[in-house]
Structures are given as structure tokens and as C-alpha cells.
N, C-alpha and C positions, 0 to 999 in steps of 0.2 A: 265303447261305453254308452251309448245311446242316447246321450244327453243333448248332444247337437252343439256342445261347447266348443271352443277353440281347443285344439290339441299342440299346434304349435305357435310359436313366439315370434314376432317382429321385435324390432329393438324398442318401438313405443311400448308393446305389451310387457317386455322384460323389465323395463324401468318402471312402469306403474306398479308392477308386482314386487320388484325390490323395494321401491319407496314404501308400500303398504304394509310390508310385513318386516321392515328392517327396525333396529334398535331405536333409530331416530324418530319413528313414528310415534307422537305423544299419546300413548296410552296408559303410561305410568307402570308398566310390567316390573321396573325396577324396585318398586316399592313392596312386592310380594314375594315371599320366598316358599310359598307352597308347603309350610311346615318344615322347611329344611333349616331353618334358624333353631327351632326347636331341637331337631336332631344333633345338630353340630354344637349348640350351647348347652344341652342339658342331657341328652341321651347318650350319645357315644360320639367322641370326637372323631373326625374322619381324617384320612390321608388321601392321597390322589386316586389310588386303587378303590378305597372306600366310596369317594364320592362318585366316581364312574359307576360303581357297582349300584349305588343309591338311585342316581339320576336314570341309569338305565333300566333298572326295575320299575322305576315309577313310569318310565316312557313305555314299556312294554306291557305293564299290567294295570296301570293307574289311569288317572284322568286323563292326560294327553292322548292316549289311543282312544277313550271314549269322545274326546272333545274332537277328534279329526273326523270320526264317524258322523257326530252332529254337524260338523262343517259341511261335510259331504252331502249329508240330507238336506241341510238348508240351500246348498248349491243346486241340487236337483229337484228341489220343491217346485211345484207347478203353480201354487197360489200363495198369497199371503196367508191363508188359513193353514196350510200345511207348515209354512215357516213358523208359525205362532206355536203349532203342535210341537214342533222340534224344540222349540224355546223352552216350552212347559216341561218337557222331558229333561233338558239340560238343566233347568232349575231344580228339579226333583233329584238329581243325580248328585248334587252338591252333597258332601258327606258332612260338613260343618257349618256353622255360620259364617266363619270367615271366608271359606270358600265359595259360598253364597254370594257374599259381599264381593269378593274378588272377581267373579266371572261377570257380574253385573255392572261393577265400576269400569272396569276393562272395556266391556261392551259398549257402555254409554261414551267412554272417552274415544274408542275408535269409530263410532258411529258419527258422533259430532265432527270429527275432524274429516272423515270421508265424505259427509254432506258438504262440508265447506270445500274441499280440493275438488271432488268430482262431482258434485251434485247428486249423489245417489240417494235414492229414497228408502230410507231406513230409519225407524224411530231411535231418537238419540238421548231418550230420558233413562236414567238409572233404575226408575220405577217401572215403566211401562215398556222400555226398549228391550232390544236383543242382547243377549249374552254373547261373551266375546266369540266362541267359536261359530255361532251362528250368524252374527253380524258380519264377520269376515267371509263366511260362505254366502251369504246373501249379496253382498258387496261385489264378491269376485264374480258372481253369476251375472249381476247387473252390468258390470264392466266386461264381461266376455272374456275372462280370463281363463287360461287352462286349468282344470282342476288338479291334475296330477301335481303340477308345479305349486299349486296354491297350498295343496295339502303337505308336500314336501317342505316348503318354506316355513309353514305355520310350526310344524312339529320342531324344525331346527330351531325357530325363534324360541320356542318354549324351553328347548333344552339349553340353549345358549344362555338364556336368563338364569336357570338354574345353576348352570356351570359357573357363571360369573359371580352368583351368590356365594357360591361354594369357594372359590378363589379369594373373595373378600374376607369369609369367615374362618376358613380352616387355619391359616391362611395358604394359598398356594401361589406359585409364580404365573405369570400370564402366559407363558409358554407351555406350561403343564396344562392350564386351562384349555388352551387351543388344542393340546393333543388329545384330551379327554373328548372335546367337542369333535374332532375328527373321528375318533373311532365311534362315537354315538351317532354321527352322521351316517356312518357306514350302516349301522343298525337300522336307522331311519329308511334308508334305501332298501334293506331286506324287508322291512315291515310294509312298505307301500303297496306292492302288488295285492296283498291280501286285504288290505284296507280298502283299496279301491273297489275290490269285488264284493266287499262286505255291506251290510245295511244294518238298520237299526235292531234288527234281530240278533245280530252279533255284539251288541253293548254289554259291557261287563267288566268285569277286573277283580284282581286279587292283590292290591297293595295295601293289605291292612296296616303296616306299620307307618306308611306315609298317611295314611287316613288318621291314623291315632294320634300321629305328630301334629298334623292340622288341628286336631280338636284339643290337645294339650297347649298348642300355642295360644289359644284363646285365655289361657289362665296365667301366662308369663306377664309379671310386673314390670320387668325391663326388657325391652326389645328395639329392635332397629326396623324390623319390617313389620307390615300391616297383618300378613299372614305368614 
């Protein structure tokens, strides 16, 4: 891949990566539904198969795919200026005010904690800091983590959060949720080779219903999640 970054993991690297992208890392992702609350609450109630189809469609054609391309671009950036350019693009890609807020808030929370834990030099402000995927990519490069594993676990974390929200809202059993996550994790593995070969020229998507749900969520008067 030509980045000079680590491609194999020792135990310390594996544990760092697991900590950084675990649900326990305090970014507050559980507060954000990516518009899924709108879909389940007002558009069309979902069952297990419907939840898997929805999250799978978002993964393949929506923001998570673009986010991992932004993460990889930040990881491979050769200067702070390149990282800032990637960050500006990420902000421009946010399809709604809530998603704009979400990626900034997650990025600020991630950056603050990463600075405290590992001393990585990334801005930690929600106003002038890095959005979530860009912050993860930059921190991973500064910590010399393997980009393939970073990309895979980042996507799995996004998908796991959406599945957990679906389990709570549909509602579904925890076992059903884990079955859905396992199937979507297989999908992530199938997507990874193309994503690792891609660049920002392949940014794009067609998750229109997800984008519209994110916009309509802004008008909900009763809600649990911030997006």
C-alpha cells in the first residue's frame, strides 16, 4: 500500500486498536441514530430483516463508506494541511445539520480522549477540530496502527452502533442483533479490498432514504437520539 505504516500487529498494537475503536471509548456514539430513529418511529417499522437491509444499504452506499475513505485519506496524509483539506471535504459531505453536528461532536470527543490517553497531537475542539473519521485516521497514523485493521474496526463500530439502536427501537433480541452484526461484518470484509485501493476520487453514494431520514429527524419533537 506504500504508506510505510505497520501491516502486522503485536499484542500491544492490537490492544490499542481495540481500545480506540471499542464501544467503551467515550465518543458518545450511542446518542446518535444516523436517522434510524426517524425510520423506525415514523416512516416504516422494521423487523430483523428490514433492519439488516437498512443498515447494510447505509454501509454500502451511504456515509460509512465515505467516512472510511476520509479516514484512509487522513491516515495517508503527508502534512497537517492535507489533513485539514480532508476535514473540510468531510464537513462539506454532511447531508444535514444534525449529521454535521454529529461528526464534529464525535470527532471532538474522540480527539480529547486520544490526546489524554496517548498524547497524540490532534485538535480537540468541536469548532476547529477534526471530524470523527478524520480524527481516527490521523490518530491511527500517529500511533503507527495498521490501516486495514483500523478501517475494518471503524466500519464495524459504526455498524454495531446502528444495529444496537435497532435492537432497542424495533425492538429485537440481543441474539438477533448479534446475528445481524455478524452478517454485516462479512459484508465489511468483502468491501475492504476495494476501499483500501480507492481514494477520494471515489467518494460518493446513493443512500437517499437515509439522508432524507436524517433531515426529517431534525423536525421530530419527541425523540431519544440526537440524530
